[in-house]
Each structure stands twice: as structure tokens, then as C-alpha cells.
VOBA-1610 file (N, C-alpha, C; in pm, whole numbers, padded with zeros to 5 digits, always signed):
BEGIN
Met+00084-00101+00000Met-00004+00024+00019Met+00073+00107+00011Gly+00197+00112+00050Gly+00311+00219+00062Gly+00354+00287-00035Glu+00386+00188-00135Glu+00462+00218-00287Glu+00327+00279-00365Glu+00223+00218-00361Glu+00087+00278-00419Glu+00040+00399-00388Glu+00025+00425-00262Glu+00032+00580-00214Glu+00092+00653-00270Val+00245+00648-00288Val+00350+00729-00319Val+00330+00735-00449Lys+00283+00634-00543Lys+00275+00638-00667Lys+00128+00738-00700Gln+00044+00745-00608Gln-00067+00844-00666Gln-00028+00960-00635Glu+00045+00978-00534Glu+00078+01112-00470Glu+00140+01179-00592Glu+00241+01091-00680Glu+00359+01144-00760Glu+00270+01176-00887Lys+00137+01120-00928Lys+00062+01134-01035Lys-00005+01237-00978Glu-00062+01311-00876Glu-00143+01402-00868Glu-00064+01531-00859Ile+00087+01528-00823Ile+00164+01645-00860Ile+00194+01659-00999Lys+00211+01540-01056Lys+00222+01564-01216Lys+00135+01631-01288Glu+00002+01583-01259Glu-00105+01641-01337Glu-00117+01773-01331Lys-00145+01849-01433Lys-00128+02003-01436Lys-00296+02043-01381Pro-00299+02155-01296Pro-00420+02186-01250Pro-00514+02236-01400Lys-00630+02239-01355Lys-00712+02291-01488Lys-00711+02421-01496Glu-00694+02464-01600Glu-00684+02642-01652Glu-00804+02704-01657Glu-00815+02800-01565Glu-00935+02888-01568Glu-00946+02970-01664Phe-01058+03045-01724Phe-01068+03135-01821Phe-01013+03267-01760Lys-00931+03323-01846Lys-00888+03492-01776Lys-00894+03564-01895Leu-00966+03716-01864Leu-00967+03787-02015Leu-00827+03866-01974Ser-00704+03786-02014Ser-00540+03812-02033Ser-00457+03760-02130Phe-00364+03815-02181Phe-00262+03771-02272Phe-00200+03622-02213Asp-00241+03617-02079Asp-00202+03486-02035Asp-00254+03406-02059Tyr-00355+03390-02041Tyr-00468+03294-02125Tyr-00451+03280-02244Phe-00495+03407-02335Phe-00460+03397-02459Phe-00304+03396-02531Asn-00290+03263-02532Asn-00135+03273-02537Asn-00164+03260-02735Glu-00050+03236-02787Glu-00047+03250-02917Glu-00107+03173-03037Ser-00136+03080-02971Ser-00253+02999-03028Ser-00378+03014-03014Arg-00429+03030-02894Arg-00543+03082-02879Arg-00596+03204-02916Leu-00499+03275-02904Leu-00495+03428-02964Leu-00530+03400-03126Gly-00469+03346-03177Gly-00485+03319-03303Gly-00610+03274-03365Ile-00662+03164-03308Ile-00775+03119-03351Ile-00883+03215-03292Phe-00899+03283-03184Phe-00970+03354-03152Phe-01022+03496-03242Ala-00884+03553-03295Ala-00896+03649-03390Ala-00941+03611-03522Leu-00858+03480-03558Leu-00924+03428-03695Leu-01080+03437-03693Ile-01133+03359-03619Ile-01293+03340-03636Ile-01359+03463-03594Ile-01322+03569-03520Ile-01365+03718-03518Ile-01353+03775-03632Gly-01237+03780-03677Gly-01222+03853-03788Gly-01288+03805-03915Ile-01299+03681-03946Ile-01396+03620-04040Ile-01511+03674-04050Leu-01567+03678-03939Leu-01716+03678-03893Leu-01753+03818-03921Val-01659+03908-03860Val-01688+04024-03908Val-01666+04123-04032Ala-01559+04050-04120Ala-01520+04060-04236Ala-01653+04025-04352Ile-01730+03923-04350Ile-01813+03852-04394Ile-01956+03924-04406Phe-01969+04044-04274Phe-02096+04088-04271Phe-02037+04271-04263Pro-02048+04294-04406Pro-02024+04455-04434Pro-02128+04542-04366Gly-02235+04494-04321Gly-02299+04581-04287Gly-02350+04585-04125Leu-02250+04534-04086Leu-02253+04549-03946Leu-02234+04667-03900Pro-02236+04737-03766Pro-02210+04875-03713Pro-02084+04888-03713Ala-02019+05025-03762Ala-01881+05050-03741Ala-01833+05032-03629Phe-01903+05067-03535Phe-01861+05036-03373Phe-01806+04900-03376Ile-01919+04805-03411Ile-01832+04653-03376Ile-01744+04629-03468Lys-01733+04675-03599Lys-01636+04632-03689Lys-01491+04696-03646Gly-01490+04824-03555Gly-01351+04875-03505Gly-01327+04779-03423Ile-01393+04683-03349Ile-01364+04607-03218Ile-01292+04505-03291Gly-01349+04442-03397Gly-01290+04328-03465Gly-01154+04370-03506Met-01188+04490-03568Met-01014+04508-03652Met-00906+04535-03540Met-00978+04561-03424Met-00844+04602-03309Met-00785+04451-03253Ile-00882+04345-03278Ile-00844+04237-03257Ile-00756+04170-03333Val-00768+04176-03478Val-00713+04137-03578Val-00547+04196-03566Phe-00576+04335-03517Phe-00417+04401-03503Phe-00373+04347-03405Val-00402+04305-03313Val-00326+04262-03192Val-00282+04107-03244Trp-00357+04028-03322Trp-00315+03926-03376Trp-00186+03929-03476Gly-00223+03993-03565Gly-00084+04046-03634Gly+00033+04102-03538Ala+00031+04168-03455Ala+00126+04226-03378Ala+00192+04117-03275Asp+00110+04011-03237Asp+00171+03889-03179Asp+00243+03801-03290Ser+00209+03791-03419Ser+00266+03716-03518Ser+00405+03794-03543Val+00393+03922-03535Val+00541+03996-03589Val+00590+03973-03479Arg+00565+03965-03368Arg+00673+03927-03252Arg+00737+03812-03261Lys+00663+03713-03281Lys+00725+03576-03304Lys+00789+03551-03429Thr+00781+03646-03511Thr+00860+03622-03654Thr+01001+03720-03643Ala+00971+03820-03563Ala+01088+03890-03572Ala+01152+03918-03458Arg+01131+03827-03365Arg+01206+03844-03238Arg+01370+03763-03234Tyr+01379+03696-03325Tyr+01502+03598-03359Tyr+01595+03688-03434Gly+01685+03781-03370Gly+01773+03845-03426Gly+01809+03976-03346Leu+01841+04102-03409Leu+01835+04228-03366Leu+01749+04308-03379Gly+01643+04293-03442Gly+01529+04355-03466Gly+01500+04457-03596Thr+01634+04439-03652Thr+01591+04533-03765Thr+01495+04482-03860Gly+01439+04379-03871Gly+01345+04348-03957Gly+01227+04360-03907Val+01173+04413-03807Val+01062+04423-03729Val+00984+04533-03813Pro+01033+04639-03862Pro+00920+04719-03968Pro+00913+04656-04092Ser+01008+04597-04165Ser+00981+04536-04283Ser+00887+04416-04284Ile+00885+04349-04152Ile+00786+04232-04123Ile+00648+04308-04131Gly+00627+04390-04064Gly+00506+04469-04037Gly+00440+04525-04170Val+00551+04600-04269Val+00516+04641-04405Val+00463+04539-04485Leu+00534+04430-04465Leu+00515+04271-04590Leu+00378+04224-04542Ala+00330+04232-04387Ala+00198+04206-04356Ala+00094+04261-04442Met+00128+04387-04454Met+00027+04499-04517Met+00008+04478-04663Gly+00140+04480-04694Gly+00188+04435-04872Gly+00074+04300-04901Phe+00101+04185-04829Phe+00009+04090-04821Phe-00169+04135-04805Gly-00169+04222-04707Gly-00313+04262-04694Gly-00378+04328-04795Ile-00322+04397-04885Ile-00345+04488-05001Ile-00387+04385-05089Val-00284+04316-05142Val-00326+04216-05228Val-00451+04143-05193Gly-00456+04052-05070Gly-00555+03987-05031Gly-00696+04036-05029Gly-00680+04144-04975Gly-00825+04244-04947Gly-00891+04296-05088Ile-00779+04318-05186Ile-00851+04369-05321Ile-00887+04233-05402Thr-00809+04137-05346Thr-00859+04017-05438Thr-01016+03987-05367Gly-01023+03966-05227Gly-01156+03934-05166Gly-01251+04003-05206Ile-01233+04156-05239Ile-01324+04242-05254Ile-01413+04226-05393Ala-01288+04220-05486Ala-01311+04195-05620Ala-01417+04034-05628Val-01358+03962-05587Val-01457+03818-05595Val-01601+03851-05519Ala-01597+03916-05390Ala-01716+03936-05346Ala-01807+04052-05417Ser-01762+04099-05523Ser-01809+04199-05627Ser-01912+04136-05703Leu-01880+03999-05706Leu-01933+03951-05843Leu-02022+03880-05798Ser-02122+03826-05872Ser-02290+03817-05850Ser-02269+03679-05775Phe-02212+03628-05758Phe-02190+03482-05679Phe-02100+03485-05521Gly-02052+03624-05564Gly-01981+03655-05398Gly-02036+03664-05286Thr-02151+03715-05293Thr-02215+03800-05208Thr-02366+03728-05181Leu-02411+03701-05077Leu-02538+03677-05073Leu-02631+03763-04997Glu-02763+03787-05038Glu-02838+03889-04918Glu-02963+03797-04853Val-02933+03797-04729Val-03013+03705-04644Val-03075+03803-04541Gly-03228+03811-04565Gly-03323+03910-04472Gly-03260+04060-04466Gly-03239+04079-04594Gly-03167+04238-04598Gly-03028+04258-04546Met-02951+04154-04523Met-02829+04183-04486Met-02742+04094-04564Glu-02623+04167-04610Glu-02520+04112-04708Glu-02414+04007-04621Ile-02400+03890-04664Ile-02309+03809-04643Ile-02202+03775-04740Ala-02071+03833-04758Ala-01978+03849-04864Ala-01874+03713-04854Phe-01930+03637-04859Phe-01831+03493-04848Phe-01737+03510-04961Gly-01737+03592-05063Gly-01681+03619-05166Gly-01501+03661-05124Val-01518+03698-04991Val-01414+03766-04928Val-01304+03698-04886Leu-01330+03589-04846Leu-01280+03453-04804Leu-01156+03414-04913Ala-01207+03444-05028Ala-01076+03404-05128Ala-00989+03470-05120Gly-00988+03590-05122Gly-00845+03654-05068Gly-00792+03633-04947Val-00828+03603-04842Val-00782+03554-04727Val-00727+03398-04725Ala-00800+03304-04798Ala-00721+03208-04839Ala-00585+03197-04918Leu-00608+03293-05041Leu-00489+03329-05116Leu-00349+03353-05049Leu-00409+03464-04945Leu-00287+03511-04882Leu-00244+03432-04769Ala-00315+03334-04736Ala-00273+03209-04646Ala-00168+03105-04713Leu-00230+03067-04842Leu-00116+02978-04909Leu+00018+03082-04924Leu-00014+03196-04998Leu+00097+03283-05036Leu+00171+03303-04908Gly+00162+03346-04789Gly+00224+03348-04664Gly+00330+03212-04610Phe+00221+03135-04629Phe+00302+03001-04599Phe+00409+02943-04710Val+00368+02950-04806Val+00489+02929-04924Val+00592+03006-04946Ser+00587+03164-04905Ser+00675+03250-04858Ser+00773+03211-04739Gly+00678+03179-04651Gly+00761+03094-04518Gly+00831+03014-04552Asn+00801+02915-04628Asn+00902+02785-04674Asn+00992+02819-04742Leu+00999+02906-04838Leu+01094+02969-04924Leu+01193+03011-04848Ala+01149+03085-04740Ala+01257+03199-04679Ala+01332+03075-04568Asn+01265+02985-04559Asn+01309+02877-04445Asn+01374+02755-04511Gly+01363+02738-04666Gly+01391+02624-04718Gly+01559+02603-04743Asp+01623+02467-04714Asp+01742+02471-04749Asp+01818+02508-04873Lys+01717+02495-04983Lys+01754+02510-05122Lys+01715+02643-05150Phe+01698+02714-05044Phe+01632+02874-05109Phe+01718+02945-05014Ile+01619+03046-04941Ile+01730+03154-04859Ile+01779+03110-04731Asn+01713+02988-04654Asn+01768+02932-04567Asn+01786+03016-04451Met+01666+03124-04405Met+01682+03164-04303Met+01718+03108-04153Lys+01631+02960-04160Lys+01676+02906-04026Lys+01592+02977-03874Ile+01451+03053-03947Ile+01396+03107-03815Ile+01279+02998-03782Pro+01297+02971-03634Pro+01172+02897-03596Pro+01055+02945-03614Gly+00948+02873-03674Gly+00827+02905-03659Gly+00765+03044-03790Leu+00870+03043-03879Leu+00872+03126-03977Leu+00762+03118-04070Glu+00712+02978-04095Glu+00622+02966-04204Glu+00474+02983-04143Arg+00465+02926-04023Arg+00326+02977-03937Arg+00337+03118-03929Gly+00440+03191-03917Gly+00420+03348-03889Gly+00404+03442-03999Met+00446+03359-04091Met+00399+03437-04237Met+00257+03392-04305Thr+00232+03290-04270Thr+00077+03256-04287Thr-00024+03346-04236Glu+00026+03329-04072Glu-00071+03419-04000Glu-00041+03575-04053Leu+00059+03636-04084Leu+00056+03776-04115Leu+00012+03793-04251Gly-00008+03685-04347Gly-00094+03732-04465Gly-00248+03688-04440Ile-00277+03623-04308Ile-00437+03620-04302Ile-00457+03763-04247Ala-00394+03790-04156Ala-00438+03937-04055Ala-00417+04038-04152Gly-00334+04064-04209Gly-00326+04170-04330Gly-00418+04190-04402Thr-00482+04082-04424Thr-00580+04071-04530Thr-00721+04098-04476Leu-00757+04054-04355Leu-00848+04072-04278Leu-00857+04206-04249Ala-00745+04267-04202Ala-00745+04434-04111Ala-00809+04514-04262Val-00748+04476-04372Val-00783+04544-04485Val-00945+04561-04540Leu-00966+04436-04524Leu-01147+04410-04550Leu-01220+04458-04472Ile-01194+04473-04298Ile-01247+04504-04222Ile-01254+04677-04212Glu-01138+04715-04242Glu-01135+04877-04246Glu-01191+04935-04380Thr-01183+04850-04476Thr-01288+04901-04600Thr-01403+04881-04575Ser-01460+04797-04498Ser-01605+04781-04505Ser-01681+04876-04394Ile-01552+04928-04280Ile-01579+05011-04213Ile-01638+05181-04292Ile-01565+05166-04398Ile-01541+05322-04465Ile-01669+05292-04558Thr-01704+05209-04605Thr-01797+05227-04735Thr-01928+05141-04675Gly-01917+05037-04607Gly-02044+04968-04545Gly-02082+04851-04651Thr-01955+04810-04751Thr-02032+04744-04851Thr-01901+04693-04915Tyr-01893+04604-05013Tyr-01779+04532-05094Tyr-01794+04583-05217Ala-01923+04655-05271Ala-01970+04676-05381Ala-01820+04773-05453Ile-01775+04734-05561Ile-01659+04767-05596Ile-01669+04915-05664Thr-01820+04947-05676Thr-01862+05095-05702Thr-01852+05153-05616Asn-01855+05125-05493Asn-01817+05214-05380Asn-01693+05213-05303Val-01625+05109-05313Val-01499+05113-05286Val-01394+05183-05354Leu-01393+05161-05496Leu-01315+05241-05604Leu-01317+05383-05551Pro-01435+05462-05555Pro-01403+05615-05492Pro-01400+05626-05346Asn-01426+05563-05261Asn-01431+05600-05131Asn-01312+05524-05065Val-01239+05463-05148Val-01111+05361-05042Val-00978+05390-05148Ile-00973+05365-05279Ile-00891+05337-05363Ile-00849+05463-05444Asn-00935+05541-05501Asn-00895+05655-05585Asn-00893+05787-05535Asn-00945+05776-05389Asn-00884+05905-05320Asn-00745+05880-05229Gly-00679+05752-05227Gly-00573+05771-05166Gly-00604+05700-05008Val-00742+05658-04951Val-00743+05631-04831Val-00680+05489-04823Ile-00689+05404-04900Ile-00583+05280-04898Ile-00456+05288-04837Ala-00390+05412-04852Ala-00266+05457-04822Ala-00259+05459-04667Val-00374+05525-04638Val-00375+05549-04484Val-00428+05426-04420Ile-00499+05307-04471Ile-00557+05196-04409Ile-00399+05110-04374Phe-00336+05154-04519Phe-00192+05069-04496Phe-00083+05093-04406Ile-00057+05271-04373Ile+00007+05277-04259Ile-00031+05283-04143Ile-00183+05293-04088Ile-00187+05272-03971Ile-00219+05100-03931Ser-00237+05016-04035Ser-00250+04895-04011Ser-00096+04865-03989Ala-00011+04885-04058Ala+00130+04842-04047Ala+00148+04861-03932Phe+00178+05011-03860Phe+00195+05040-03767Phe+00128+04966-03613Ala+00018+04939-03638Ala-00043+04870-03561Ala-00001+04747-03505Met+00070+04668-03592Met+00092+04526-03614Met+00280+04539-03616Leu+00318+04674-03626Leu+00503+04645-03630Leu+00557+04731-03542Gln+00470+04847-03474Gln+00528+04917-03413Gln+00514+04849-03238Pro+00457+04779-03201Pro+00457+04725-03065Pro+00601+04667-03023Leu+00657+04583-03143Leu+00754+04489-03088Leu+00874+04594-03112Asn+00819+04708-03238Asn+00959+04774-03245Asn+01021+04854-03115Thr+00897+04893-03074Thr+00902+04980-02946Thr+00968+04915-02837Cys+00920+04793-02811Cys+00921+04725-02704Cys+01056+04579-02698Leu+01095+04596-02812Leu+01202+04515-02849Leu+01319+04486-02736Gly+01365+04399-02675Gly+01480+04376-02582Gly+01495+04277-02515Ala+01595+04274-02444Ala+01600+04156-02309Ala+01496+04146-02245Asp+01454+04278-02199Asp+01342+04280-02088Asp+01166+04254-02175Glu+01156+04266-02281Glu+01032+04255-02339Glu+00924+04142-02305Arg+00826+04215-02280Arg+00730+04093-02241Arg+00594+04101-02331Arg+00545+04015-02385Arg+00407+03981-02461Arg+00327+04093-02420Gly+00249+04072-02288Gly+00135+04126-02237Gly+00183+04280-02275Arg+00283+04335-02236Arg+00309+04512-02242Arg+00323+04520-02385Thr+00392+04445-02473Thr+00403+04457-02607Thr+00262+04482-02677Leu+00181+04381-02666Leu+00059+04394-02717Leu-00047+04511-02697Leu-00030+04557-02550Leu-00093+04670-02480Leu-00088+04796-02636Met+00032+04791-02654Met+00052+04932-02746Met-00037+04892-02898Ser-00060+04766-02931Ser-00139+04712-03030Ser-00277+04761-03042Ile-00313+04758-02905Ile-00459+04791-02886Ile-00489+04960-02901Glu-00373+05028-02812Glu-00365+05171-02812Glu-00340+05224-02945Ile-00288+05164-03033Ile-00262+05209-03192Ile-00391+05161-03260Gly-00479+05059-03192Gly-00617+05050-03274Gly-00727+05140-03241Gly-00684+05200-03125Gly-00793+05322-03080Gly-00743+05438-03175Ile-00623+05493-03182Ile-00605+05601-03292Ile-00613+05546-03441Ala-00643+05423-03474Ala-00697+05390-03607Ala-00829+05393-03605Ser-00919+05395-03489Ser-01072+05407-03478Ser-01075+05521-03489Ile-01018+05642-03440Ile-01042+05785-03471Ile-01057+05799-03609Ile-00951+05782-03666Ile-00907+05837-03802Ile-01021+05798-03895Leu-01045+05628-03904Leu-01136+05585-03979Leu-01271+05658-03929Gly-01291+05670-03828Gly-01423+05746-03785Gly-01452+05885-03860Leu-01336+05924-03848Leu-01349+06079-03903Leu-01372+06060-04090Val-01287+05937-04132Val-01325+05903-04264Val-01473+05904-04282Thr-01508+05797-04202Thr-01666+05739-04197Thr-01783+05828-04204Leu-01748+05968-04126Leu-01856+06044-04120Leu-01866+06121-04241Leu-01759+06134-04352Leu-01785+06183-04510Leu-01808+06093-04583Thr-01807+05959-04557Thr-01845+05832-04678Thr-01973+05781-04629Leu-02012+05774-04509Leu-02120+05717-04470Leu-02215+05822-04387Ser-02219+05842-04233Ser-02269+05935-04171Ser-02264+05924-04015Ala-02302+06014-03958Ala-02263+06073-03845Ala-02286+05916-03745Val-02419+05869-03781Val-02450+05737-03687Val-02347+05633-03697Gln-02267+05635-03828Gln-02172+05524-03795Gln-02034+05605-03758Gly-01990+05678-03788Gly-01858+05783-03770Gly-01839+05818-03588Val-01951+05845-03545Val-01923+05912-03419Val-01911+05825-03304Pro-01988+05704-03280Pro-01951+05612-03207Pro-01807+05512-03206Leu-01769+05519-03364Leu-01621+05465-03366Leu-01489+05545-03337Ile-01560+05707-03328Ile-01457+05782-03310Ile-01451+05786-03117Val-01548+05770-03057Val-01567+05751-02969Val-01502+05640-02857Leu-01537+05546-02930Leu-01467+05402-02913Leu-01307+05408-02904Gly-01270+05476-03041Gly-01119+05513-03050Gly-01063+05573-02926Ala-01132+05720-02891Ala-01078+05779-02798Ala-01065+05722-02652Val-01164+05636-02604Val-01169+05548-02502Val-01088+05446-02483Val-01040+05393-02617Val-00945+05288-02599Val-00832+05332-02604Trp-00792+05456-02674Trp-00684+05517-02661Trp-00648+05569-02538Val-00718+05629-02459Val-00662+05695-02357Val-00666+05593-02240Val-00737+05466-02242Val-00719+05365-02137Val-00610+05280-02154Phe-00589+05229-02304Phe-00432+05164-02305Phe-00313+05262-02321Tyr-00315+05358-02349Tyr-00192+05425-02351Tyr-00141+05463-02178Arg-00272+05493-02132Arg-00234+05482-01947Arg-00196+05317-01880Ala-00232+05252-01945Ala-00185+05095-01929Ala-00085+05061-01973Tyr-00051+05107-02067Tyr+00107+05068-02135Tyr+00214+05150-02058Met+00183+05282-02033Met+00258+05400-01967Met+00306+05337-01837Lys+00218+05290-01756Lys+00215+05230-01614Lys+00287+05140-01605Ala+00264+05027-01734Ala+00372+04894-01744Ala+00507+04927-01759Cys+00532+05034-01845Cys+00681+05056-01823Cys+00738+05088-01730Met+00658+05209-01659Met+00737+05281-01533Met+00748+05195-01422Lys+00659+05096-01442Lys+00645+04955-01344Lys+00753+04868-01329Glu+00793+04853-01477Glu+00876+04747-01524Glu+01021+04780-01547Ala+01036+04914-01529Ala+01179+04976-01564Ala+01236+05004-01427Tyr+01390+04969-01459Tyr+01454+04983-01370Tyr+01461+05126-01274Ala+01448+05228-01383Ala+01471+05363-01322Ala+01391+05453-01426Val+01302+05546-01384Val+01233+05641-01478Val+01290+05755-01471Lys+01318+05851-01577Lys+01366+05995-01588Lys+01273+06055-01668Gly+01199+06150-01612Gly+01123+06238-01657Gly+01174+06352-01749Thr+01124+06374-01881Thr+01197+06490-01961Thr+01123+06601-01969Gly+00957+06591-01936Gly+00882+06707-01940Gly+00826+06732-02042Leu+00821+06633-02157Leu+00749+06575-02236Leu+00620+06527-02255Ile+00634+06444-02197Ile+00535+06331-02135Ile+00484+06358-01972Lys+00351+06399-01959Lys+00347+06404-01832Lys+00351+06277-01714Thr+00420+06258-01634Thr+00411+06111-01572Thr+00283+06091-01501Leu+00236+05958-01520Leu+00104+05921-01483Leu+00139+05874-01333Gly+00035+05914-01242Gly+00026+05855-01108Gly+00025+05708-01088Gly-00005+05656-00998Gly-00008+05510-00955Gly-00123+05438-00968
//
């Protein structure tokens, strides 16, 4: 009996305690965050008629996923490739987004159910860039090609292709409320708003790690900045939406962006000052209280 009791105790010690759900980056590890953001991003992208406020939340979730993918792709090295990885993600995104919009604009690309558009066609762009990202990652890591030998590059490039495409699709639908090419061309592409989408999305994905990279980089603190930039993006897109759609769509998005920016800017700054060895004020930014 003594040996059996010892074995039972050892078994209980080895068994991991059941993990409880917590709304934190500790619970949402890379895999969980990827699955969650992919599902939310696709659901928001295929329903272009959703309120801009809801689509803004979906956009921020996709931004965080993209920033997390940049983090795990670009952290192997000196960090000089962080901006280029973020720009690459949005290069993928522009190609995938336009492809998805083109397919959704076809007669079979969008269904109308109960007066609501369901744009299944945009998933063609998502699938195309998932494939392109996977192939790019394999070529970059392949022994017979570039042979970069970066762990997980194949997965990271695949995720960046998907996240970039979903970001472009969601932001386009925020501005136009539809994927009809007759609306997208004048309101997003011809007037240059597509460049604004590219810049703010790239910054939301690349700037977090670009700012926090170092020996003491922490994932939770890094991703706070992505949400903060998502708030700024919501304000910018809300202002554009005031012109392209209406105040009913634009104002709530601006309010959402302002609240998110203030809350997460404060959270990020407090995390930086708490985790830093020492903080020296310059007078340019008011030191936040405890």
C-alpha cells in the first residue's frame, strides 16, 4: 500500500491544474489568440453591414493578432527586420483585400439574407494570402532557397498574410459599409484612403515590438501598444466614415477609439514605468500617477 500511495501522490503532482478562463494575454497564448482573432475577423469581415463600432472592435482584435505574429516572427535577431515584417504583412493585406473585394463584387460572391449582405467572396482573398504566406515562409526557411532558419517562420508568415488581409477588408467595410466595387473604388482606392489604411495597420502590427524589443520585452506589455494604436486607427477611420457614410456610423467609432486610446495608453505607460529599473522624466510627457 505504501508504494501505491507514493505513486498516487506523484501522479497528482504531475497532473497540471485545470486552467481557468481569464481575459488576459496569459490565457490567450499565441495559439488561442490566433484562433480567436481568426474567427472574429472572418465573422466581422463577411458581414459588411455591421455597425462601424462593432467592426472597429474586430479590427483591433486582428491588429493584436498581427502584432503577436510579428513578435514571434521578428524576435529572432537584432530587431532590424521588425518594420519590414509589418510592412510585408500589409503588402500581403492589400493584395488579399483587393482580391477578396473583387470576388465579393461578383454575383456569386455575396448573398443577401433578410436584407443583410453575407460576403463569402472575401474569403477567397484570405485563403489566397494564407497560401502565399505559407509558401513565402517555406521559401525563406528552405535549405535550397534563402535558408534563414527562423523557428516558426512558416506559421508566422501564414498568420501575417491572413491578419493583413482581414485588416484591409474590415477597414474597407468600415468606410463603405459594403464590398461593392462601385463604392470601394471612389471611397477607398481612388482618393488614396487605401494608403492611410496601409500605414495605420502596419503601425498597429509592427510598432509594438519595434518599441518594446529587448532583453526585458514582455508579450503582455507589447500587445497593449497594439490596442492603443487600434484606438488611434478607430478615430481616423471614424473621421473618414463621417464623410463616406454618416455620423451615426462615424461618431460611435470615434468615441470608441478615444476611450480605447486613453485607457490603453495609460495602461502601457504604467506597465513601462513599473517594469523599468528607473524612470527619468523629460517634461515632454506628464508622468502618470500610480
